[in-house]
C-alpha positions in Angstrom: 17.8 18.5 1.3 19.7 20.8 -1.2 18.9 20.9 -5.2 21.4 19.5 -7.9 22.9 22.9 -9.4 22.4 21.8 -12.8 19.2 19.7 -13.3 17.4 21.5 -10.0 16.3 17.8 -8.8 16.1 17.1 -5.2 19.6 16.0 -3.6 20.5 14.3 0.0 23.3 16.3 1.9 25.8 13.5 0.1 25.0 15.1 -3.1 22.8 11.8 -4.0 20.0 13.1 -6.7 16.8 11.7 -6.3 16.8 10.9 -10.1 19.8 8.5 -9.3 17.6 6.6 -7.1 14.5 6.1 -9.1 13.9 1.9 -9.0 10.5 0.8 -10.8 10.9 -2.6 -10.2 11.3 -2.1 -6.2 7.5 -0.5 -5.8 6.4 -3.3 -8.4 7.5 -6.1 -6.3 6.1 -4.7 -2.9 2.7 -4.0 -4.6 2.8 -7.3 -6.3 3.5 -9.0 -2.7 1.2 -7.0 -1.3 -1.7 -8.0 -2.9 -1.3 -11.4 -2.6 0.2 -11.9 0.7 -0.2 -8.6 2.5 -2.8 -7.7 5.3 -6.3 -6.9 4.1 -8.7 -7.2 6.6 -7.4 -5.3 9.4 -10.7 -3.0 10.8 -9.2 0.5 9.1 -8.7 -0.9 6.0 -10.7 -0.9 2.9 -12.3 2.3 3.5 -11.5 5.9 2.2 -13.1 7.3 5.8 -10.2 9.8 6.7 -11.5 9.7 10.7 -11.0 6.3 10.6 -7.7 6.1 8.8 -6.2 8.9 10.9 -7.3 7.4 14.2 -5.6 4.0 13.4 -2.3 5.7 12.3 -2.0 7.7 15.7 -3.2 4.3 17.7 -0.2 2.4 15.9 2.3 5.0 16.4 4.7 3.1 18.7 2.0 0.5 19.5 1.3 -3.2 18.0 -1.7 -3.9 15.8 -2.8 -6.8 18.3 -3.0 -4.3 21.2 -4.4 -1.6 19.1 -7.6 -3.7 17.6 -9.6 -3.9 20.5 -9.3 -0.2 21.5 -9.9 1.0 18.0 -13.0 -0.5 18.2 -14.3 0.3 21.5 -13.0 4.2 20.6 -15.3 4.1 17.6 -18.5 3.0 19.6 -17.9 5.9 21.6 -16.9 8.6 19.3 -18.0 7.3 15.8 -17.0 10.3 13.8 -14.9 13.4 14.0 -17.5 15.6 15.2 -18.8 13.4 18.3 -15.1 13.3 19.0 -14.2 17.1 19.0 -17.2 17.6 21.3 -15.9 15.0 23.6 -14.7 16.4 26.9 -11.1 15.3 27.2 -11.9 13.3 30.3 -13.6 11.0 28.1 -11.2 10.9 25.5 -8.5 10.0 27.9 -10.6 7.6 29.6 -11.1 5.5 26.5 -7.5 6.0 25.6 -6.2 4.4 29.3 -4.0 1.7 29.0 -2.9 2.2 25.4 0.1 4.4 26.8 1.8 7.5 24.9 -1.2 9.7 26.4 0.4 12.8 24.6 -1.3 10.9 21.4 -4.7 11.1 22.9 -4.3 14.6 24.2 -3.1 15.5 20.4 -6.0 13.6 18.9 -8.7 15.6 20.6 -6.9 18.9 19.9 -6.8 17.7 16.1 -10.3 16.7 15.8 -11.3 20.7 17.4 -9.1 21.9 14.5 -10.1 20.0 11.5 -13.7 20.8 12.5 -12.7 24.5 13.1 -10.6 25.1 10.5 -12.0 22.0 7.8 -15.5 22.1 8.6 -14.8 18.4 9.9 -13.1 17.3 6.8 -9.5 16.3 6.8 -7.5 18.3 4.2 -6.0 15.9 1.4 -2.5 17.7 1.0 -0.3 16.0 3.4 1.6 19.5 4.1 -1.5 20.7 5.6 -2.1 17.5 7.3 1.6 18.0 9.1 0.5 21.0 10.8 -2.1 19.4 12.6 -1.4 18.4 16.2 0.1 15.0 16.4 0.5 14.4 12.5 4.2 14.1 11.5 5.7 14.1 7.8 4.9 10.1 7.8 1.4 10.0 9.3 0.5 12.6 7.0 1.4 11.0 3.9 0.2 7.4 5.0 -3.4 9.5 5.8 -3.3 11.2 2.3 -2.3 8.0 0.5 -5.2 6.0 2.0 -7.9 8.3 1.9 -7.5 10.4 -1.5 -4.5 8.3 -3.1 -2.2 11.0 -2.8 1.5 10.1 -4.1 3.1 10.8 -1.0 6.3 8.7 0.9 6.0 7.4 4.2 9.1 6.6 6.6 8.1 4.7 9.9 10.4 3.0 11.8 9.0 -0.3 10.1 9.5 1.3 6.5 13.1 2.7 8.0 14.0 -1.1 8.4 13.2 -2.3 5.1 14.9 0.7 3.1 18.4 -0.1 5.4 18.1 -3.4 5.1 17.6 -3.6 1.4 19.6 -0.7 0.3 22.5 -1.5 3.1 22.3 2.1 4.5 25.1 2.2 7.7 24.5 4.4 10.5 21.6 5.4 13.2 18.4 5.9 11.1 17.3 8.5 13.5 20.3 10.5 13.0 19.4 13.4 10.8 22.0 12.7 8.0 20.9 9.3 7.5 17.4 10.1 8.0 17.7 12.6 5.4 19.2 10.0 2.8 16.1 7.5 4.0 13.6 10.3 2.9 15.2 11.1 -0.5 15.3 7.1 -1.1 11.7 6.6 0.0 10.6 9.7 -2.5 12.6 8.3 -5.3 11.3 4.8 -5.1 7.3 6.0 -5.0 5.4 4.3 -8.2 3.0 6.5 -10.5 0.0 4.4 -9.4 -1.5 2.0 -6.7 0.1 3.9 -4.1 -2.4 2.4 -1.6 -1.2 -1.3 -2.3 2.8 0.2 -2.3 2.3 2.0 1.4 0.3 -0.9 2.8 3.0 -3.1 1.5 6.0 -1.6 2.9 3.8 -1.2 6.5 3.4 -5.0 5.8 6.7 -6.2 4.9 8.3 -4.2 7.9 5.5 -5.6 10.4 5.5 -9.2 9.4 8.4 -10.3 7.5 11.4 -7.7 7.8 10.9 -7.4 11.7 13.6 -6.5 14.0 14.5 -9.6 15.0 14.3 -13.1 13.5 13.4 -11.6 10.1 11.4 -14.1 7.4 14.1 -13.7 4.9 13.4 -16.6 2.9 9.8 -15.1 2.4 10.9 -11.7 1.7 9.9 -10.6 -2.3 13.2 -8.4 -1.9 15.2 -10.8 -0.9 17.2 -11.2 -4.0 18.1 -7.4 -3.9 18.5 -6.9 -0.2 22.3 -5.6 0.3 22.1 -6.5 4.2 21.3 -10.3 3.6 23.8 -10.7 0.8 26.5 -9.2 3.1 25.3 -11.0 6.3 24.1 -8.1 8.0 20.6 -8.7 8.6 20.9 -8.8 12.3 23.3 -5.9 12.5 20.9 -3.2 10.4 19.2 -1.1 11.2 22.0 0.2 13.2 21.2 0.5 17.3 21.2 3.7 19.0 23.9 3.5 22.2 21.6 3.4 25.1 22.5 5.1 28.1 21.9 3.7 31.7 18.2 4.5 32.4 18.0 6.6 36.0 15.9 5.5 38.3 13.4 7.5 40.3 11.1 6.8 43.1 7.8 8.2 44.5 5.0 7.4 46.9 1.5 7.2 45.9 -1.5 7.6 48.4 -4.4 5.3 48.1 -6.5 7.0 50.3 -10.3 5.4 50.9 -13.6 6.2 52.8 -16.1 3.6 52.8 -16.1 2.3 49.2 -14.4 5.6 47.1 -10.9 6.2 46.6 -9.5 9.9 46.1 -8.3 10.6 42.7 -5.8 13.7 41.7 -5.9 14.5 37.8 -2.4 15.0 36.9 -1.1 18.3 34.7 -1.3 18.0 31.4 2.6 18.1 30.9 4.6 15.3 32.1 3.9 11.9 32.7 0.5 10.3 32.5 -0.6 14.0 31.5 -4.1 14.9 32.0 -4.8 11.5 33.6 -6.2 11.1 37.1 -3.9 9.3 39.5 -3.2 9.0 43.2 -1.9 11.8 45.4 2.0 12.1 45.4 3.6 12.7 48.5 5.0 16.4 47.6 6.4 15.3 44.0 9.6 14.3 45.7 12.1 11.9 43.8 13.0 9.7 46.7 10.1 9.0 49.1 10.3 5.6 50.9 10.7 6.6 54.3 13.5 3.9 55.3 15.6 6.3 53.0 14.5 9.4 54.4 17.0 11.0 56.9 13.9 12.0 58.7 11.1 9.5 58.6 8.9 11.7 60.9 9.3 14.2 57.8 7.7 12.0 55.4 4.6 11.3 57.9 4.5 15.0 58.4 4.0 14.9 54.3 1.4 12.5 54.1 -0.6 14.1 57.0 -0.5 17.5 55.2 -1.8 16.0 52.0 -4.7 14.0 54.0 -5.7 17.1 55.9 -7.9 18.7 53.6 -9.8 15.6 52.9 -10.0 14.3 56.8 -8.2 12.7 59.3 -5.9 9.9 59.1 -7.3 6.3 60.5 -4.8 4.0 59.4 -1.6 4.0 57.0 0.1 0.9 55.9 2.5 0.5 53.2 1.6 -1.5 50.3 4.2 -4.0 48.4 6.6 -1.7 45.9 6.5 -2.2 42.3 8.3 -0.1 38.8 7.3 0.9 35.9 9.8 1.4 33.0 8.9 4.6 31.0 11.2 5.6 27.4 13.8 7.7 29.7 13.7 6.6 33.1 12.3 3.7 35.4 10.1 4.4 38.3 10.1 2.8 41.7 6.6 3.3 43.2 5.8 2.9 46.9 1.9 2.8 47.6 0.6 3.2 51.0 -3.2 2.7 51.7 -4.7 5.1 53.9 -8.0 5.0 55.3 -9.9 7.6 57.0 -11.0 7.9 60.4 -13.2 10.9 59.6 -14.0 12.5 56.0 -14.1 16.4 55.4 -15.5 18.3 52.4 -12.4 20.1 50.9 -12.4 23.9 50.0 -10.4 24.7 47.1 -9.5 21.0 46.1 -11.0 21.3 42.4 -7.9 18.8 40.9 -9.5 16.2 43.3 -12.4 13.9 42.9 -13.8 10.8 45.1 -14.1 7.9 43.0 -16.5 4.5 43.5 -14.1 1.7 43.9 -16.7 -0.2 41.2 -15.9 2.4 38.6 -12.4 2.5 38.5 -12.4 -0.3 35.4 -13.4 2.6 33.3 -11.6 5.4 34.8 -9.0 7.5 32.9 -5.5 6.2 34.8 -2.0 5.2 33.6 -2.1 1.6 33.2 0.4 0.9 36.3 -2.1 3.0 39.0 -5.2 1.0 37.5 -3.4 -2.1 38.1 -2.7 -1.5 41.5 -6.4 0.1 42.3 -8.0 -3.0 40.5 -6.0 -5.6 42.2 -6.2 -4.0 45.7 -10.0 -3.7 45.5 -10.9 -6.7 43.3 -12.6 -4.7 40.8 -13.1 -6.3 37.2 -11.4 -3.7 34.5 -10.4 -3.5 30.7 -7.3 -4.9 29.5 -4.3 -2.9 30.4 -1.5 -2.3 28.1 2.0 -0.6 29.4 1.6 3.3 29.6 
């Protein structure tokens, strides 16, 4: 963004000035609609508690409201305030996030709580710029927290809001591309009302989530229909423009379900990478193609399994379980699990990243959703509801 050479007003890369985009009727229409038809009874609404607002905003990133509500309630029971969250062990935080997906959010949530306690005495700053410097809080999330907790006049631009602005103003191009995003930020700032920022911010979110949806939008009920450029040009289904998607690569792995009596061996994954920081099942050498049928030497696979099991005991039986696939953002993972029953269990030395877990307790373990589903089904254990992750 640049400044206009004469007025000093902010301008986009194409020279468009923020003053030229001011439109009080837009915000007035959104506010009026929100008060009459918007959402008012969500668990994180009707409060100025920055902790609850922040928690909901992080959980709602890339996750639907219906999926978030039960997690939000359980999370607050375990961590009722910022101080309890900051003081909690990382495993407890991950356990209460397990199944919600995008686990970097949970790690950043924990780090953010600790930062706010250490640097701000447990009180979230009202300045969106300071909020955006905290772990896991971007520009749009910072604005939402500031608006709802302190009434700060700041622009949001999440995926739902982008869709509303792109359609209403007929903005071409993929909205995730920086030049288009710069135009959208300029527009979002220009449209901010002078008052009732909370109703306006919530209204934009509600419009994008309930009416101006990606598919089958309810245009006939939208308060912005008379001014919607996408509707006028019959391009509602075409906007926002999609990012070209390359074919997802496929990867394979083998996971070992190592059991002794009524316990299963779990291994904590590194903080980085998929399922970072969660407990999971031991993986055979971290290779990318581990199905014995695809290996040039099946004996090599058997030796790898024996090498992993050796510190914990001797193999009694080893059987292949049905394979399953799990989709991530950038690739699809084909998983082949193997059930390994120990004939004799040893006390391992130097294996701090591994833990024996009672099968009856797996429902509350901080496990990736597909791994938890595998284990709960295998041992017929009752667990908490699962979401993708």
